[in-house]
C-alpha positions as CSV (number, residue, x, y, z in Angstrom):
1,X,181.3,89.1,21.1
2,X,184.4,87.3,22.3
3,X,185.5,83.7,21.9
4,X,187.5,81.7,24.4
5,X,189.2,78.5,23.8
6,X,190.9,76.6,26.7
7,X,193.8,74.4,26.1
8,X,192.9,70.8,26.8
9,X,195.2,68.3,28.5
10,X,197.9,67.0,26.1
11,X,196.8,69.3,23.3
12,X,199.4,70.8,21.0
13,X,199.5,74.5,20.3
14,X,198.8,73.9,16.7
15,X,195.6,72.0,17.4
16,X,194.5,74.7,19.8
17,X,195.0,77.4,17.1
18,X,193.1,75.2,14.6
19,X,190.2,74.8,17.0
20,X,190.2,78.6,17.6
21,X,190.1,79.4,13.9
22,X,187.3,77.0,13.3
23,X,185.3,78.6,16.1
24,X,185.9,82.0,14.7
25,X,184.8,81.0,11.2
26,X,181.6,79.3,12.5
27,X,180.7,82.3,14.6
28,X,180.8,84.7,11.6
29,X,182.9,87.3,13.4
30,X,185.3,87.7,10.5
31,X,182.5,88.2,8.0
32,X,180.9,90.8,10.2
33,X,184.2,92.6,10.7
34,X,185.0,92.7,7.0
35,X,181.6,94.0,6.1
36,X,182.1,96.8,8.6
37,X,185.7,97.5,7.5
38,X,185.0,97.6,3.8
39,X,181.6,99.3,3.9
40,X,180.8,101.4,0.9
41,X,177.9,103.8,0.9
42,X,175.3,102.9,-1.8
43,X,175.7,105.3,-4.8
44,X,172.8,107.4,-5.9
45,X,171.0,106.7,-9.2
46,X,172.5,109.8,-10.8
47,X,176.1,108.8,-9.8
48,X,175.5,105.3,-11.3
49,X,174.3,106.9,-14.5
50,X,177.3,109.2,-14.7
51,X,179.7,106.3,-14.1
52,X,178.1,104.2,-16.8
53,X,178.2,107.1,-19.3
54,X,181.9,107.7,-18.5
55,X,182.7,104.0,-19.0
56,X,180.9,104.1,-22.4
57,X,182.8,107.2,-23.4
58,X,186.2,105.7,-22.4
59,X,185.3,102.5,-24.3
60,X,184.5,104.4,-27.5
61,X,187.7,106.4,-27.1
62,X,189.7,103.2,-26.7
63,X,188.1,101.6,-29.7
64,X,188.8,104.8,-31.8
65,X,192.4,104.9,-30.8
66,X,192.8,101.2,-31.4
67,X,191.3,101.6,-34.9
68,X,193.7,104.4,-35.7
69,X,196.7,102.4,-34.4
70,X,197.5,104.8,-31.6
71,X,197.5,101.9,-29.1
């Protein structure tokens, strides 16, 4: 999917670039490219549980250290 913008008569370069960026935003090309570039595989249920348990453990450890004045 490519976009073309022709320079009109007596049009400045700045307005040409502005028109091009507006066309790109309306077409949704950037949104699609970013979703492809930053794609992350969905995590399994077990991986989510492990991550949640680790967060809870780290939170408890932080609170314990804070209470003892180590932090």
